[in-house]
C-alpha positions, 0 to 999 in steps of 0.5 A: 499500499503506497501511503500519501502524506496528506491529502487536504479536501476543500471543505472536509470538517475540521472534525475530519482533520488527521483522520485515516483513509485508505483507498480500494477498489473492485474491479474498477468500482472504488471507494474511500474507506475510513475505520471508525472503531469509536463511533465516534466519527459523523461523516455527513453527505456533504463531506463524503461528495467532497472527499469523492470528489475526483478533482477536489478531494480523494476521489471514489464512486462512494466511502465506506465507514467501518463501524461496530455494528453497536454504533448504529440503529441499523446495526443494533437492529441487526445484532438482535437475530445475527450477534455475530455481524460485529461490523457494520458498512456504513456506506454513501455513494459518491453524491453523499446519499446513503445506499443500502448495499454495495457487493464490490464495496463489501468485499473491498470493505472486508479486504480493508478489515484485514489489512487494518488489523481490525479482523482476522480472517484466514483463507476459507474462514466467513466473516457475517457484516452487517449493511443496509441491505441486511446481514452478508455472509463474506468468504475470503478465498486466497486472494479474492472474496465471496459473499453471499448476497442474499435473495433475489427478487423482482421489483414489479413481481406480476409484471415480470412473471407475466411479461419477462419485462415491466418496464421502459429504459430510454438512454442517450445512444439509444434510438428508441426506449428499452424494454426491461427487467427490475432486480431487487438485491437488497437494492434496486436494479433495472435490466437492459438486454442489448443485442450487440456490444458495438450497441453497448458501446454507444450507450452514452451514461454521462447522464441517468438512463430514464426509467419508467416505471421507476421503482420507489426509491430510484434504480441502477440500470444495467446494460447488458449484451449476452454472449454468443453462445451465452453458456461454455462448459455450464457458465452462462456469460454477459457483458455489462455496462451500469449506471448507478444511482447517486454516483454515475457511470461507473467501472463495475457494479456487484449488486448489478452482476447480480442483477443481471445473472438474475434477469438473464437466466430468466429471460434464458429459460429453464435451462440457463446456468447457475454459474455465470461470469459477468464482465464490466469494464473492470475486470469480472465477477463471478455469480452464482445462484444456489438454495439459501438456508432460509428456503430462497434462492441466494446469489453469491458474487465473488471477485477480488479486492485491492488496497491502493493506497492510504493517507492522512486527512489535513 
């Protein structure tokens, strides 16, 4: 890890001076990470936006505060049923808005906890993490991490079951609105299938796509191109770009990759596989479906996590 001397983002509150941070990413989805084992650092939406600014701050798709679950109301609620979920991933998008969950972020979060000496997790070991999307179990698999993302569900289940599509999405670069399917992975996603990689490349995601109807709390929008052939050696493959709610286009989105696999498998029918590789601009993540302990189908997300730098706020 490269140790920076100091970073002085504009308008950062004096209470944050001296606060140590790290910078990490999972397949290019990058985060500012702060350890707060005593639960004393309140970082508001404006400060998050400043710290995540790529020109005037550190830069990142979001900010993750590592804080014991007992210091947050959401964490205390989770501890009532999952007392081993000691650490809570307090995650905000790059614009400062709260987010329920981030699949790439939770892998980087656990890697950060290990690097900071806050947890000891050997290869093959698992750790339960509190998030606003519920408790997530993370397994260390050598240099990578696999996360039980929990059950998936359709946001508009009646429409999805009847038509396999439930909304229309308009985006810059697409000549006409495209049908889409909305999937919840603890946070909302709307998945659009495109026919060609050239069409995917031509789609411009500088501004948020228009989704009709839009889920109640907004949505992340994934544009996907299934591979041809779709399945090779029992594994499905697709290529994806994403516009994340409150962030913009990112190099990767873990929950979005899971939602994309849900949608493509649904469209492909009963013969579709349970294992998928999703290509994103920042690399490749793996997605698997398996029966969960609650009797529902769960989704596992796997991929790398990297800490690239650290420093101190001045």
